[in-house]
C-alpha positions in Angstrom: 56.3 136.5 112.6 54.4 133.4 114.0 56.2 130.2 113.6 53.9 126.6 113.2 54.9 124.8 116.3 56.5 121.3 115.7 55.1 118.1 117.4 56.3 114.6 118.5 54.0 112.0 119.9 54.9 110.3 122.8 53.2 106.8 123.9 52.3 106.2 127.1 54.6 103.1 127.5 57.4 105.5 126.1 57.0 108.2 129.0 56.5 105.7 131.8 59.8 103.3 131.1 61.8 103.7 134.1 64.7 102.7 131.8 64.4 106.1 129.6 66.5 109.0 130.8 65.2 112.7 130.0 67.6 112.9 127.1 66.4 109.3 125.7 63.2 110.8 125.7 64.1 114.6 124.2 65.9 112.5 121.4 62.7 110.3 120.8 60.4 113.2 120.9 62.3 114.8 118.2 62.6 111.7 116.1 59.2 111.6 116.3 58.4 115.3 115.2 60.6 114.2 112.1 58.8 111.0 110.9 55.2 112.6 111.6 53.2 109.8 109.6 55.7 108.5 107.3 57.3 105.7 107.6 60.9 106.7 108.5 63.1 109.7 108.9 66.7 110.6 108.0 67.6 113.9 110.1 71.2 114.2 110.8 72.2 114.3 114.0 72.7 118.4 114.1 69.1 118.4 113.0 68.2 116.3 116.2 70.3 118.6 118.5 68.4 121.4 117.2 64.8 119.8 118.2 65.6 117.9 120.9 68.8 120.0 122.8 70.7 116.7 123.3 74.4 117.7 121.5 74.9 116.1 118.5 77.9 114.2 119.4 75.8 112.1 122.2 73.1 111.6 119.9 74.1 108.4 118.5 74.1 107.0 122.5 70.7 108.2 123.0 69.4 106.2 119.7 71.7 103.2 120.6 69.6 103.2 123.5 66.4 103.7 122.2 66.8 100.9 119.8 68.3 98.4 122.1 65.3 98.9 124.2 63.2 98.4 121.0 61.5 101.7 120.6 63.1 102.7 117.3 65.0 101.1 114.4 68.4 102.3 113.1 69.5 101.9 109.6 73.4 103.1 109.5 74.3 104.2 105.6 78.0 105.0 105.7 80.5 107.8 106.7 78.7 110.5 104.9 74.6 109.9 104.8 72.5 110.5 107.7 71.1 107.2 109.0 67.6 106.2 108.6 65.1 106.4 111.5 62.1 104.2 111.9 60.0 105.4 115.5 57.8 102.4 116.1 53.9 102.1 116.2 52.1 102.0 119.2 51.3 98.4 119.0 55.1 97.9 118.4 55.8 100.1 121.6 53.6 98.3 124.0 54.7 95.1 123.4 58.5 96.5 124.1 57.2 98.3 127.0 56.1 94.6 128.7 59.7 94.1 129.0 60.4 97.0 131.2 60.5 97.2 134.4 56.7 98.5 134.7 56.0 95.1 133.8 55.8 93.9 137.3 53.2 97.1 138.1 50.6 94.7 136.2 47.5 93.0 137.7 46.3 89.1 137.8 47.0 87.1 134.5 49.1 89.8 132.9 51.1 90.4 136.1 52.4 86.6 135.4 53.3 87.0 131.8 54.7 89.9 132.3 57.0 88.9 134.9 57.9 85.6 133.1 58.7 87.9 130.1 60.9 90.1 131.8 62.7 87.5 133.8 63.7 85.5 130.5 64.9 89.0 129.0 67.2 89.6 132.3 68.2 86.1 131.5 68.9 86.9 127.9 70.8 90.2 128.8 73.0 88.2 131.6 73.8 85.4 128.5 74.8 88.1 126.1 76.9 90.3 128.6 79.0 86.9 129.0 79.1 86.0 125.5 80.0 89.7 124.4 84.1 89.5 124.4 84.6 88.1 120.6 87.2 85.3 120.4 90.7 86.7 119.4 90.5 84.8 115.9 87.4 86.4 115.4 88.8 89.7 115.9 91.8 89.1 113.9 89.1 88.2 110.8 86.9 91.2 111.5 90.2 93.5 111.1 90.9 91.5 107.7 87.8 91.8 106.5 87.6 95.8 106.1 90.5 95.9 103.6 88.9 92.6 101.9 85.3 94.5 101.3 87.1 98.0 100.5 89.0 95.8 97.7 85.8 94.1 96.7 83.9 97.1 96.5 86.4 99.1 94.4 86.0 95.9 92.0 82.2 95.8 92.1 81.0 99.6 92.5 84.3 101.1 91.5 85.7 104.3 93.4 87.6 104.0 96.6 85.6 102.4 99.6 86.8 104.5 103.1 86.5 102.0 106.1 85.7 102.9 109.3 87.6 100.6 111.7 86.5 101.7 115.0 82.7 101.4 113.6 82.5 98.7 111.4 84.8 96.1 113.1 82.0 96.2 115.8 79.3 95.9 113.6 81.0 92.8 111.4 82.1 90.9 114.6 79.0 89.4 115.3 78.3 88.1 112.1 81.7 86.6 111.9 81.3 84.5 114.9 77.7 83.6 114.0 77.9 83.1 110.4 81.8 82.3 109.8 84.1 84.0 107.6 83.4 82.2 104.1 79.6 82.7 104.4 80.0 86.3 105.4 81.9 87.0 102.4 79.8 84.9 100.2 76.9 87.4 101.3 78.9 90.7 101.0 80.3 89.7 97.6 76.1 89.2 96.9 75.1 92.4 98.5 77.9 94.5 96.6 76.9 92.6 93.0 73.4 93.3 93.7 71.9 96.6 91.5 69.4 97.3 93.6 67.8 101.0 93.6 67.5 100.7 97.3 71.4 100.2 97.7 72.4 102.4 95.4 70.1 105.4 96.9 71.6 104.7 100.8 75.2 103.2 99.8 76.8 99.9 99.2 78.5 100.3 103.3 79.4 97.8 105.8 76.8 99.4 107.5 74.1 98.6 105.6 75.2 95.3 104.4 75.0 94.3 108.1 71.7 95.6 108.3 70.4 94.0 105.6 72.7 90.4 105.7 70.0 88.2 106.4 68.6 89.3 103.0 71.6 87.2 101.2 71.2 84.4 103.3 69.2 82.6 100.1 69.2 83.9 96.7 71.4 86.9 97.7 68.7 89.0 95.8 68.5 91.8 98.0 66.4 94.1 100.7 62.8 93.0 99.7 60.7 92.4 102.7 63.0 94.1 105.0 62.5 96.9 107.0 62.6 99.8 104.5 61.5 100.1 100.9 63.0 101.9 98.2 59.4 103.0 97.3 58.9 104.4 101.0 61.6 106.7 101.0 61.4 110.5 100.5 62.5 111.8 97.4 64.4 114.6 99.0 68.3 114.0 99.2 68.7 113.2 103.0 70.8 115.9 105.0 74.2 115.0 105.5 76.0 116.7 108.6 
């Protein structure tokens, strides 16, 4: 029986980026094949493994690397639901590639501009690395935030919320350090009390909250204007791993 071929597009900028490993490219191609002409996709790690050959237990490492380089966006939706992935357009990829090592191969005025961008990018990376270790008091607040969120989730949404400390502490730490405990809790309360179809579908989790936290900085009305819109989501239930 003939089986229809599955294709995944790879922009030249991605193929030439020396920061990417072979497994990074395999995962990128697999995500591209799932997304196709849609705005995003939500394959499970097992499905990504089936198309990429990269073992499902390592898929998250490569999607995190691709996201850090600006080639994809990832929204985490909780313990049981698969992530939502958005493979960026050719224009966005081309802009991202200016920050890569191949920026030094540009010519003329483009070379000077690309070199400047690359130097600034490296400076930001060094500064980020130097400030990467959070203060002890912030770590304590992050650990205390999880049971607080679980309690507020139960009060606002009903049902028990099971925290994932190893993952969720890392997600909430930078926001506590930047915004402060009181402001983060205010935004979390607004998030949990928002009867938004998008969050009802993705789940009222810390992963979704930290991804959407900026949407609650003002009125706290929700996700409008963010990365995804509920109308763009497929009506099919996303596969669970």
